[in-house]
C-alpha positions, 0 to 999 in steps of 0.5 A: 419035150416040155409038154410031153409029160413028167414024172407026175403028169402022164404023156399028153396030160398037160395039154388035156388039163389046160384044154379041159380048163378052157385054156390053151398053151404053146411055145416058140423058140428064137435064136437065144431063148424058148418061151412057153405060155399058157392062157387059162381062166384065173380060177385054174391058176393054182393048177397051171402053176403046179403043172409048171413047177412039176415039169420044171422039177420032174421032166428029166425022168420022163424024157425017153429016146422015143419022145426025143426022136418024135420032137426031133422029127417035128422040128425038122418038119417045121423047118422044112415047111417054114424055111427050106420049102419057102422062097428066101426062107433061109436068108436070115440064117445065111446072113447071120452065118456070114456076119458071124463068120466075118466077125470071127475072122476079123477078131482072129486076125486082130487078136493074132496080129502083132 
């Protein structure tokens, strides 16, 4: 959603501005954070900072249900390719779920025991 335009930057224009400047951009997500990054020539620093401040301040008005559904489909596709269709692709999620379930159960038992 963060790269799909804002109130002041048209859809997909953020990518075009960065690419036309000779830069590139991407993002990644972990269990506790999402990181967005751009690499650009130094003479485009002001442009990149303006793009960042614009999307941080004016993203919500540009979010539509259609854009949201496109991103949801993209995430589902990536999960399918990287985890669901890969041998042992879900091992980390299963282990974390088991650990948190066990930890939560132990905490509840400890808390509620007299």
